[in-house]
DOZAMAR-318735 format. One record per residue (C-alpha): residue number from 1; residue in three letters; chain; x, y, z. Coordinates in nm, 3 decimals, padded with zeros to 5 digits. Example, Ala and Ser with C-alpha at 12.3 -4.5 7.8 and 13.67 -1.06 7.14 Angstrom:
# residues 2
   i  aa ch      c1      c2      c3
   1 ALA  A  01.230 -00.450  00.780
   2 SER  A  01.367 -00.106  00.714
//
This chain:
# residues 79
   i  aa ch      c1      c2      c3
   1 UNK  A -00.386 -00.573  01.942
   2 UNK  A -00.273 -00.640  01.622
   3 UNK  A -00.292 -00.331  01.372
   4 UNK  A -00.441 -00.324  01.002
   5 UNK  A -00.183 -00.182  00.766
   6 UNK  A -00.310 -00.128  00.394
   7 UNK  A -00.120 -00.057  00.102
   8 UNK  A -00.342  00.092 -00.150
   9 UNK  A -00.224  00.012 -00.520
  10 UNK  A -00.292 -00.149 -00.882
  11 UNK  A  00.070 -00.288 -00.845
  12 UNK  A  00.300 -00.094 -00.980
  13 UNK  A  00.633 -00.057 -00.939
  14 UNK  A  00.644  00.237 -00.619
  15 UNK  A  00.379 -00.022 -00.513
  16 UNK  A  00.555 -00.312 -00.446
  17 UNK  A  00.838 -00.080 -00.324
  18 UNK  A  00.532  00.073 -00.037
  19 UNK  A  00.461 -00.303  00.018
  20 UNK  A  00.802 -00.447  00.114
  21 UNK  A  00.947 -00.146  00.303
  22 UNK  A  00.645 -00.170  00.534
  23 UNK  A  00.619 -00.599  00.564
  24 UNK  A  01.028 -00.539  00.627
  25 UNK  A  00.965 -00.294  00.898
  26 UNK  A  00.693 -00.451  01.097
  27 UNK  A  00.951 -00.772  01.046
  28 UNK  A  01.281 -00.545  01.195
  29 UNK  A  01.051 -00.371  01.454
  30 UNK  A  00.835 -00.749  01.559
  31 UNK  A  00.505 -00.482  01.600
  32 UNK  A  00.198 -00.719  01.571
  33 UNK  A  00.050 -00.624  01.236
  34 UNK  A -00.186 -00.729  00.977
  35 UNK  A -00.055 -00.626  00.584
  36 UNK  A -00.297 -00.589  00.324
  37 UNK  A -00.254 -00.510 -00.046
  38 UNK  A -00.543 -00.395 -00.195
  39 UNK  A -00.509 -00.380 -00.591
  40 UNK  A -00.878 -00.303 -00.665
  41 UNK  A -00.934  00.102 -00.821
  42 UNK  A -01.281  00.057 -00.629
  43 UNK  A -01.167 -00.078 -00.286
  44 UNK  A -00.838  00.250 -00.368
  45 UNK  A -01.157  00.507 -00.466
  46 UNK  A -01.371  00.423 -00.138
  47 UNK  A -01.053  00.530  00.078
  48 UNK  A -01.121  00.844 -00.108
  49 UNK  A -00.698  00.897 -00.204
  50 UNK  A -00.591  01.066 -00.526
  51 UNK  A -00.249  00.937 -00.641
  52 UNK  A -00.090  00.530 -00.489
  53 UNK  A  00.102  00.399 -00.337
  54 UNK  A -00.125  00.534 -00.001
  55 UNK  A -00.065  00.390  00.318
  56 UNK  A -00.369  00.256  00.541
  57 UNK  A -00.332  00.228  00.944
  58 UNK  A -00.614  00.111  01.161
  59 UNK  A -00.801  00.336  00.902
  60 UNK  A -00.619  00.693  00.914
  61 UNK  A -00.432  00.742  00.592
  62 UNK  A -00.120  00.764  00.606
  63 UNK  A  00.048  00.837  00.252
  64 UNK  A -00.087  00.949 -00.058
  65 UNK  A  00.099  00.917 -00.347
  66 UNK  A  00.498  00.841 -00.214
  67 UNK  A  00.717  00.560 -00.081
  68 UNK  A  00.676  00.651  00.282
  69 UNK  A  01.093  00.641  00.479
  70 UNK  A  01.163  00.360  00.743
  71 UNK  A  01.150  00.599  00.959
  72 UNK  A  00.764  00.787  00.896
  73 UNK  A  00.632  00.409  00.862
  74 UNK  A  00.789  00.338  01.279
  75 UNK  A  00.606  00.622  01.388
  76 UNK  A  00.276  00.553  01.250
  77 UNK  A  00.362  00.199  01.399
  78 UNK  A  00.472  00.324  01.734
  79 UNK  A  00.063  00.514  01.800
//
């Protein structure tokens, strides 16, 4: 089954970097996942996160307000 990953952020540098690192990690690990960028502030607020970039994996908040490390991303993807 496909994993659903969302990067929440208005499009700031950190948000773009977060999206890039997740995309690269997905490609390198070959894990089936869909990556979606959410820039709408109302949609972001609906997740209840106060900081961006935020990462949501299969509906669960995994990271808020920082660029996640590659190892961290891999650990989310392997579950």
